C-alpha positions, 0 to 999 in steps of 0.5 A: 681508395676508400677505406673499409669499416673496422681495423685497417688492413695490414698493407694499408697500415704499412703504406699509409701509417707505419712508414711515417711513424718513428717506431720503437719496435715493429708492432706485435700482437695486441700491445707492446712491452715497455721498461721504464725507470725513474719518474714517469709523466703520462698525458692523454689527449684526443684531437678532433674537429681541426682541419685534416691537414693539421690533425696529426700535428695537434694530436701530437702536441696536445699530449706532448705539451702536457708532458713537457709542462710537467717538467718531463721530456716526451719519449714514447707515444701511443697513437690511435687514429679513428676515421669516419666511413667514407674516409680515403687512404690519402686522408689517413696518410695525411693524419699519420704523416703529420703525427709522425713528422712531429714525433720524429722531430722531438725524438718521440717513439711510437710504441703502440696504437690502433687504426680503424674506420668506424660507424658513429664517427662523423669526424676523424679522431686521434687519441694519443698518450705520451709518456716521458721522464721527468727532467726535475721536480717542480717547486711549490709556488709561493706568494710573491712569485711572478706570473708570466705569459709565454707566447702570443695570446689570441694567436689561435683565435686569429688563425681560426677567424682568418680561415673562417672568413676566407683570408690567408692566416697571418701565421702558420698552424705550426706556430701554435704550440708551446712545446719548444718553450716548455722543454727549454723552461723545464731546465730553468731553475726558479721556474716552478709551474707551467700550464698550457692555455686551452679551453677558456683562453688565458683566463681559463688557464689562470683560474685552473692554476689558482685552483691547483696551487691554492693561491691568488694572483694579480694580473695587469691586462696591459702586460699580456702579449697579444697577437696582432689582430686579436683585438679586432675579432670582437671577443675578449682577447683574454678568453679567446682561443690561445693554444700555443701560449702558456702560463708560467710561475717563476721566482725572482731568481728564475726570471733571468733564466727565463729571459735567456731561454725564451730569447734564444727561441724567439718567443714573446713573453711578459711578466704579467702579475704575481701570486698572492696569499689571498685567493682568487684571480684579479685582473686589473683589480677586478675579481674573475670568477669564471669564463665563458667560451667564445663563438670562435670555439664553435669553429672547431668541428666545422673546419675540415680544411686549412685552406682558407677558401674551403674553410670559409665555405664550410663555415658558411654552410654550417651557419646556413643550416642554423638560419631560421626559415632557411628551408624556404630558400632551398630550390627543388634541385638543391642549393650550393654556395661557391667561393673563388680564389683571388684572381680565379680563372678556371672552374678548378679555382672555385670551391663548392659542395660536391653535393647539395644543401637539401631539405631534410626533416623540414630543415636544411641539410648539407650533403657532400664535401666542400672541394674545388670544382664542386659546382660547375654551373655556379662556378662558371657564373661566378667567373663571368661576374668576376670578369666584371668585378673581381671583388665579388668572389662568392655566390649562392643559388636559392629558390626563385619564389615570388616571396623570395623575389619580393624580399630581395627587392625589399633589401635593396639588392640590384637584380638582373633578370636574364632571358630564358636562353638555351645554354646547351648544357651550360649555366644559362645565367652565365651565358646570358651575362657574358660580356656584361659591363655591370655586376649585379647583386642578384640574377634571376632566371625565370625558367623554361620547359622542364627548368625550375626558375632560379635566383643567384645572389652574389657577394664578396664572401660566403659570410656576406652571403649567409647574412643576406640569406638570413635577412631574406629568410626573415622577410619571407617568414614575415610574408613581406 
């Protein structure tokens, strides 16, 4: 059921949202009345651009973690869920269910919120405020205090890179939170400051801490606990996305309490450095004056699914839109790109666009959503290729112009020309190659009466296909 514009109808709100929320009281008109006493900590965060399955999870943890690192226990939440036109009731429920699950698990009650569908939004957005009571007042950090890194640096980067490349991530997104550690450490005497890692990675978080406390720090990079695989991503692990990790400042007396608390949770940590009276952050003796965002940060907003096959196609299509000259590769019927699960045997095991990539205002434009069964013709061709070579799990159809064919030849791709067979509503290339014993890099169909000539390029992954398309577009633009 597709959601209508504006405020969500009460029945849908009850079925898809409220039943998942650990409510403090039934919603009333316009807002809620709260009675709070003692020291209250409030944090507000938006969550947008992450896969739909985990949007509710991160929406809760972003704000709840910010309360916990201020030495408070989250108690109350305000949750606004804003969906773009075309969203379904199931989409809404997916977000609400995850938010409610996490809030309930940590004893946080939802006291107010808003849910609606609005023009101008292209991605679901969850806006959350969390309030909590302070467990104790933090102490002021001093020169000589220890700088600890809690959690694995780069875990978020490994998760993102795995999704984008179509591999099953080695860790769950449910592990990407510092909330359990922050809650436990807030009770440990000698822990003076906590700060979760977000934009700018570990170095960005450390620079924020130094600015806040007005002190400097010396850090040894060899002591930083890194997530397995982050060093192979081609980015500096210290600035890689690392949500779930945390910077902690503790006195010498607090170190034993930290060790006991984190060991009981099974959380990795290290004493990576110390605070200094001299300002500035120095890593391995070198002054750090600022950080740049990595390309991995750009993956947020492109990934609408935590399924690695779907996510890989989404990333490839977004990259395709930015290839210079890619519009010259798009056939009149539009372009599609498909990617199969390992061992795929049916059309429903192959992901592709429900629509097409078309030319709009002179540039490629992705229309539709990535889903399993999104392209039956290309999927049937890919399944035939996989019978010959199971490692070739991706393919894309492009314009079969003379310039494109020359570019494909210049790149050294093996090309099989298929006869203009009658396919009876099936993919003619799939029918022609059924029973082949050799898999080719590309397949060319010269077309027939009323049928546009077509060229399909095959590869091991969507990322590989995007690289090939970029090269083909470059050669076509040069008139090769």
